C-alpha positions as CSV (number, residue, x, y, z in Angstrom):
1,M,115.0,155.8,68.7
2,S,113.7,154.5,66.0
3,F,113.6,155.3,62.4
4,G,111.0,153.5,60.5
5,Y,112.8,151.2,59.4
6,D,111.9,147.1,61.7
7,K,113.2,144.2,60.3
8,V,110.7,142.0,61.8
9,N,107.5,143.5,60.2
10,S,109.2,143.8,56.2
11,S,107.9,143.4,53.3
12,E,110.6,142.7,51.5
13,I,111.5,139.6,49.8
14,S,115.1,137.9,51.3
15,S,117.2,137.3,49.1
16,K,117.2,132.9,49.5
17,K,113.4,133.4,48.4
18,L,115.1,135.5,45.5
19,F,117.1,133.7,44.8
20,M,115.3,130.0,45.1
21,I,112.1,132.7,43.2
22,F,115.2,132.4,40.3
23,G,116.4,129.3,40.0
24,L,112.7,127.6,40.0
25,I,112.2,130.4,36.7
26,V,115.4,129.2,35.5
27,L,114.7,125.4,35.5
28,G,111.0,125.9,34.1
29,V,112.9,126.9,31.3
30,F,115.2,124.4,31.0
31,I,112.4,122.0,30.9
32,I,110.2,124.2,28.5
33,L,112.8,124.2,25.7
34,G,113.8,120.5,26.4
35,V,110.6,119.4,25.9
36,F,109.2,121.9,23.5
37,V,112.1,123.8,21.5
38,F,114.8,121.0,21.3
39,P,113.5,118.2,22.1
40,I,115.5,115.3,24.0
41,K,114.7,112.1,21.8
42,N,116.4,113.7,19.1
43,L,119.7,113.1,21.1
44,I,118.4,109.3,22.0
45,R,118.8,108.4,17.9
46,E,116.7,105.3,16.8
47,E,118.7,102.7,15.1
48,N,117.6,101.1,12.0
49,S,117.8,98.6,9.7
50,A,117.4,98.4,5.9
51,E,118.4,96.0,2.9
52,A,119.7,98.0,0.2
53,K,122.2,97.7,-3.1
54,I,125.1,98.7,-4.0
55,I,124.3,101.6,-6.4
56,T,128.6,102.2,-7.0
57,K,132.0,101.7,-6.3
58,N,135.0,103.7,-6.5
59,N,138.0,104.1,-4.5
60,G,137.2,100.3,-2.1
61,I,133.6,102.7,-1.4
62,C,130.2,101.4,-1.6
63,V,127.6,103.8,-2.1
64,V,124.1,101.6,-0.9
65,D,120.8,103.7,-1.4
66,T,118.8,103.0,2.0
67,P,114.7,104.0,2.3
68,D,116.1,107.7,3.7
69,H,119.4,109.2,2.0
70,P,122.5,107.3,-0.2
71,R,125.1,106.4,2.9
72,G,129.1,105.4,2.0
73,I,131.1,102.4,3.0
74,N,134.5,102.1,4.2
75,N,136.8,99.3,2.9
76,C,133.9,97.2,0.9
77,N,134.4,94.3,-0.2
78,Y,130.8,94.2,-1.9
79,K,130.8,94.7,-5.9
80,I,127.7,96.8,-7.2
81,G,124.8,95.0,-7.2
82,D,125.3,92.9,-4.5
83,N,122.3,93.4,-2.2
84,V,123.8,93.6,1.9
85,V,121.8,94.2,5.1
86,V,122.8,98.2,6.4
87,K,122.4,99.3,10.2
88,Y,122.5,102.9,10.9
89,K,121.1,105.7,13.2
90,E,118.0,108.0,11.6
91,G,119.1,110.7,10.7
92,T,123.2,110.6,10.4
93,A,125.0,109.1,7.4
94,E,127.6,106.7,9.0
95,V,127.0,103.1,8.3
96,L,126.7,101.0,11.7
97,S,126.9,97.9,10.5
98,H,127.2,95.6,7.6
99,A,126.6,92.1,6.5
100,L,125.7,90.7,2.5
101,K,122.0,89.8,2.0
102,N,122.1,85.6,1.5
């Protein structure tokens, strides 16, 4: 006796295939977001080095004027007007290293 349902000839997609299709769609969305919306290269910032002049000093913190914006050096032993070489990551305020330029 047949009730009109034949599993072998069924045109329904199995749950395993649906899961695979859903997984591929999600992966594609993450790739598109990672490339176009939130570029992955922005996670790894470029390290820059620049020569800058100490413009102010207050309570042991010196301020240097780098090409993109001023940055602070903590525990600074330099005088106002000294030329220093600073290393920093682009887009951040932190100075990675600094040295007096000879």
